[in-house]
BAMIDREN-589928 format. One record per residue (C-alpha): x negated, y, z; residue number from 1. Coordinates in Angstrom, 2 decimals, padded with zeros to 5 digits. Layout:
<sevos>
+---------+---------+---------+------+
!       X !       Y !       Z ! resi !
+---------+---------+---------+------+
!       X !       Y !       Z !  NUM !
...
+---------+---------+---------+------+
</sevos>
This chain:
<sevos>
+---------+---------+---------+------+
!       X !       Y !       Z ! resi !
+---------+---------+---------+------+
! -003.85 ! -024.43 !  005.97 !    1 !
! -000.48 ! -025.59 !  006.87 !    2 !
!  002.08 ! -022.55 !  005.63 !    3 !
!  005.68 ! -020.96 !  006.43 !    4 !
!  006.83 ! -018.71 !  004.44 !    5 !
!  010.02 ! -015.96 !  004.53 !    6 !
!  011.89 ! -014.75 !  002.31 !    7 !
!  014.77 ! -014.23 !  001.67 !    8 !
!  014.27 ! -013.82 ! -002.45 !    9 !
!  014.76 ! -017.00 ! -004.32 !   10 !
!  012.52 ! -016.10 ! -006.77 !   11 !
!  010.42 ! -013.98 ! -004.25 !   12 !
!  010.00 ! -017.19 ! -001.93 !   13 !
!  008.66 ! -019.46 ! -005.46 !   14 !
!  006.71 ! -017.27 ! -006.21 !   15 !
!  004.60 ! -017.14 ! -001.99 !   16 !
!  005.19 ! -020.63 ! -002.36 !   17 !
!  003.83 ! -021.27 ! -006.20 !   18 !
!  000.38 ! -018.57 ! -005.18 !   19 !
! -000.38 ! -020.29 ! -001.74 !   20 !
!  000.08 ! -023.92 ! -002.84 !   21 !
! -001.90 ! -023.79 ! -005.68 !   22 !
! -004.92 ! -021.58 ! -003.42 !   23 !
! -005.35 ! -024.57 ! -001.63 !   24 !
! -002.94 ! -023.67 !  001.04 !   25 !
! -000.25 ! -026.35 !  002.21 !   26 !
!  003.54 ! -025.20 !  002.28 !   27 !
!  005.15 ! -027.30 !  004.63 !   28 !
!  008.58 ! -024.85 !  004.46 !   29 !
!  009.84 ! -022.37 !  002.85 !   30 !
!  013.10 ! -020.42 !  003.91 !   31 !
!  015.48 ! -017.13 !  003.39 !   32 !
!  016.53 ! -016.12 !  006.69 !   33 !
!  015.17 ! -015.63 !  010.67 !   34 !
!  017.17 ! -018.59 !  012.03 !   35 !
!  015.23 ! -021.24 !  009.19 !   36 !
!  012.50 ! -019.05 !  010.06 !   37 !
!  011.49 ! -019.95 !  013.78 !   38 !
!  013.76 ! -023.33 !  013.63 !   39 !
!  010.65 ! -024.56 !  011.21 !   40 !
!  008.24 ! -022.72 !  012.98 !   41 !
!  008.62 ! -024.83 !  016.00 !   42 !
!  008.79 ! -027.65 !  013.88 !   43 !
!  006.59 ! -027.59 !  011.69 !   44 !
!  003.36 ! -026.06 !  014.10 !   45 !
!  002.33 ! -024.10 !  010.58 !   46 !
! -001.48 ! -022.67 !  011.04 !   47 !
!  000.06 ! -018.92 !  009.96 !   48 !
!  003.91 ! -017.65 !  008.78 !   49 !
!  004.17 ! -015.74 !  006.33 !   50 !
!  007.14 ! -013.80 !  006.27 !   51 !
!  009.78 ! -010.57 !  004.85 !   52 !
!  010.03 ! -008.43 !  006.80 !   53 !
!  013.71 ! -007.84 !  005.94 !   54 !
!  016.22 ! -010.53 !  006.12 !   55 !
!  018.90 ! -012.73 !  006.67 !   56 !
!  021.15 ! -012.79 !  008.77 !   57 !
!  021.57 ! -008.24 !  008.82 !   58 !
!  018.76 ! -007.90 !  006.59 !   59 !
!  017.49 ! -004.61 !  008.45 !   60 !
!  014.20 ! -005.96 !  009.92 !   61 !
!  015.31 ! -010.00 !  010.72 !   62 !
!  012.01 ! -010.81 !  009.45 !   63 !
!  009.94 ! -008.70 !  011.75 !   64 !
!  011.65 ! -009.54 !  014.68 !   65 !
!  010.65 ! -012.88 !  014.15 !   66 !
!  007.61 ! -012.28 !  013.59 !   67 !
!  007.29 ! -010.98 !  017.11 !   68 !
!  009.20 ! -013.58 !  018.42 !   69 !
!  005.57 ! -016.23 !  016.62 !   70 !
!  002.99 ! -013.87 !  017.05 !   71 !
!  001.39 ! -014.97 !  020.57 !   72 !
!  002.16 ! -019.06 !  019.55 !   73 !
!  000.85 ! -018.27 !  016.03 !   74 !
! -000.73 ! -016.25 !  013.57 !   75 !
!  001.52 ! -014.79 !  011.17 !   76 !
!  001.63 ! -012.20 !  008.12 !   77 !
!  004.21 ! -009.96 !  007.24 !   78 !
!  004.89 ! -008.23 !  003.71 !   79 !
!  006.74 ! -005.60 !  003.78 !   80 !
!  008.59 ! -003.31 !  000.42 !   81 !
!  007.32 !  000.26 !  002.18 !   82 !
!  004.32 !  001.38 !  004.96 !   83 !
!  006.70 !  001.64 !  007.97 !   84 !
!  004.61 !  003.11 !  011.42 !   85 !
!  007.16 !  001.70 !  013.25 !   86 !
!  006.70 ! -002.00 !  012.15 !   87 !
!  002.15 ! -001.78 !  012.05 !   88 !
!  002.42 ! -000.44 !  016.12 !   89 !
!  004.81 ! -003.44 !  016.86 !   90 !
!  002.90 ! -005.89 !  015.13 !   91 !
! -000.43 ! -005.05 !  016.91 !   92 !
!  001.25 ! -003.52 !  020.06 !   93 !
! -001.03 ! -006.48 !  022.74 !   94 !
! -002.26 ! -008.52 !  020.51 !   95 !
! -005.84 ! -009.43 !  020.62 !   96 !
! -005.32 ! -010.75 !  016.40 !   97 !
! -003.73 ! -013.38 !  014.17 !   98 !
! -001.57 ! -010.72 !  012.34 !   99 !
! -001.24 ! -008.47 !  008.80 !  100 !
!  000.91 ! -005.90 !  007.51 !  101 !
!  000.70 ! -006.13 !  003.61 !  102 !
!  002.67 ! -004.17 !  000.81 !  103 !
!  004.62 ! -007.15 ! -001.21 !  104 !
!  002.78 ! -005.82 ! -004.90 !  105 !
! -000.95 ! -007.10 ! -002.20 !  106 !
!  001.01 ! -010.55 ! -003.40 !  107 !
! -000.67 ! -009.82 ! -007.30 !  108 !
! -004.06 ! -009.70 ! -006.66 !  109 !
! -003.82 ! -013.25 ! -005.21 !  110 !
! -007.48 ! -014.17 ! -004.53 !  111 !
! -007.76 ! -011.46 ! -002.38 !  112 !
! -003.67 ! -011.86 ! -000.61 !  113 !
! -004.75 ! -015.23 !  000.19 !  114 !
! -008.09 ! -014.53 !  001.60 !  115 !
! -005.68 ! -011.88 !  004.38 !  116 !
! -003.33 ! -015.11 !  004.90 !  117 !
! -007.17 ! -016.80 !  005.97 !  118 !
! -008.18 ! -013.91 !  007.61 !  119 !
! -005.39 ! -014.51 !  009.70 !  120 !
! -005.43 ! -017.97 !  010.25 !  121 !
! -009.23 ! -017.39 !  011.67 !  122 !
! -007.92 ! -015.06 !  014.53 !  123 !
! -008.42 ! -011.30 !  012.37 !  124 !
! -006.02 ! -008.00 !  011.76 !  125 !
! -005.48 ! -007.48 !  008.37 !  126 !
! -003.90 ! -003.67 !  007.23 !  127 !
! -002.70 ! -003.37 !  003.52 !  128 !
! -005.10 ! -000.32 !  002.67 !  129 !
! -001.52 !  001.95 !  002.00 !  130 !
! -000.89 !  000.83 !  005.02 !  131 !
! -003.73 !  002.46 !  006.60 !  132 !
! -004.25 !  005.10 !  004.43 !  133 !
!  000.09 !  006.64 !  005.89 !  134 !
! -000.61 !  006.22 !  009.96 !  135 !
! -003.98 !  007.51 !  009.42 !  136 !
! -003.17 !  010.53 !  008.27 !  137 !
!  000.25 !  010.65 !  009.84 !  138 !
! -002.12 !  010.23 !  012.91 !  139 !
! -004.77 !  012.34 !  011.83 !  140 !
! -001.90 !  015.47 !  010.84 !  141 !
! -000.25 !  015.02 !  015.52 !  142 !
! -003.97 !  016.18 !  016.15 !  143 !
! -005.39 !  012.16 !  017.26 !  144 !
! -007.94 !  012.12 !  015.12 !  145 !
! -009.34 !  015.52 !  017.65 !  146 !
! -011.89 !  013.14 !  019.61 !  147 !
! -012.78 !  011.36 !  016.37 !  148 !
! -015.70 !  012.60 !  013.06 !  149 !
! -014.84 !  012.08 !  010.15 !  150 !
! -017.00 !  009.19 !  009.11 !  151 !
! -016.00 !  006.97 !  012.30 !  152 !
! -011.76 !  007.82 !  010.58 !  153 !
! -014.01 !  006.55 !  008.01 !  154 !
! -015.30 !  003.41 !  009.67 !  155 !
! -011.96 !  002.90 !  011.52 !  156 !
! -009.47 !  002.82 !  008.92 !  157 !
! -011.82 ! -000.02 !  007.74 !  158 !
! -011.75 ! -001.91 !  010.90 !  159 !
! -007.98 ! -001.88 !  010.93 !  160 !
! -007.84 ! -003.36 !  006.54 !  161 !
! -009.61 ! -006.32 !  008.70 !  162 !
! -012.53 ! -005.45 !  007.19 !  163 !
! -016.25 ! -006.88 !  008.71 !  164 !
! -019.57 ! -004.50 !  009.90 !  165 !
! -021.20 ! -005.67 !  007.22 !  166 !
! -018.42 ! -004.49 !  004.80 !  167 !
! -018.00 ! -001.96 !  006.40 !  168 !
! -021.76 ! -000.87 !  006.13 !  169 !
! -021.93 ! -001.59 !  002.26 !  170 !
! -018.37 ! -000.68 !  001.27 !  171 !
! -019.76 !  002.75 !  003.73 !  172 !
! -023.48 !  002.81 !  002.19 !  173 !
! -024.44 !  003.03 !  005.60 !  174 !
! -026.79 !  000.47 !  007.40 !  175 !
! -024.27 ! -002.30 !  010.25 !  176 !
! -026.18 ! -000.92 !  013.33 !  177 !
! -024.73 !  002.02 !  011.71 !  178 !
! -021.39 !  000.67 !  011.74 !  179 !
! -021.99 ! -000.31 !  014.90 !  180 !
! -023.37 !  003.05 !  016.57 !  181 !
! -020.09 !  004.44 !  015.39 !  182 !
! -017.81 !  001.11 !  016.13 !  183 !
! -019.43 !  001.44 !  019.72 !  184 !
! -018.48 !  005.45 !  019.72 !  185 !
! -014.49 !  005.10 !  018.80 !  186 !
! -014.41 !  002.62 !  022.09 !  187 !
! -015.53 !  005.12 !  024.74 !  188 !
! -013.77 !  008.45 !  022.74 !  189 !
! -010.43 !  006.23 !  022.63 !  190 !
! -011.31 !  004.96 !  026.27 !  191 !
! -011.93 !  001.32 !  025.88 !  192 !
! -014.21 ! -000.09 !  028.00 !  193 !
! -015.80 ! -003.72 !  027.40 !  194 !
! -013.30 ! -006.68 !  028.47 !  195 !
! -012.88 ! -010.34 !  027.97 !  196 !
! -009.88 ! -010.38 !  027.85 !  197 !
! -009.00 ! -008.21 !  024.60 !  198 !
! -010.52 ! -007.83 !  021.50 !  199 !
! -011.48 ! -003.27 !  021.37 !  200 !
! -011.10 ! -003.55 !  017.30 !  201 !
! -007.06 ! -004.63 !  017.16 !  202 !
! -006.83 ! -002.03 !  020.01 !  203 !
! -008.53 !  000.67 !  019.23 !  204 !
! -006.83 !  000.67 !  016.20 !  205 !
! -003.05 !  000.23 !  018.31 !  206 !
! -004.56 !  003.21 !  019.88 !  207 !
! -005.54 !  005.68 !  017.54 !  208 !
! -001.79 !  004.45 !  015.31 !  209 !
!  000.28 !  004.20 !  018.43 !  210 !
! -000.77 !  008.68 !  018.54 !  211 !
!  002.79 !  011.36 !  018.61 !  212 !
!  003.67 !  012.05 !  015.68 !  213 !
!  004.83 !  015.27 !  014.83 !  214 !
!  008.86 !  015.55 !  015.13 !  215 !
+---------+---------+---------+------+
</sevos>
């Protein structure tokens, strides 16, 4: 599985390269700014792009903007020091999968991090558990949870982490059939009818998180 890395800190860039290279990935390019990231992705046609959010040239959200440009044609995983609801919803908006948003300290869980990158490369969506926790909590305080039960909120939070129905069932101690039933009820509550063009698991997360928050 071929990877392009975007990270402006040399030590972190080298660390990501070593972690991924040592776990079955081929790092075909590792660059330090958003301009070089776009160029490397275009030249190498990787299976997945892993990038920091804050990068040169502006050192703001250049890496995120590059990821948003690339996500239509390539799977992308963005890394951040902090949780940002705006970044998460921007990354997920309009997508049917193949995106991830992880906090940087998650890289220290090497097997978990590598599996998350593989999941995104295979077309999945992965949100860091801490990102999910903060976003769900903010949305709930703003009233976005009015139509969802506590159990449905638990299921949706695990869906946002990229977990399968089987994994959610094991985590919550319920049957896989019950998870599917909760998921169907979530889709109904969030007004997401079946469609061959849409991935309702991803849209449910986006619809839920992209509600107005308190000022």
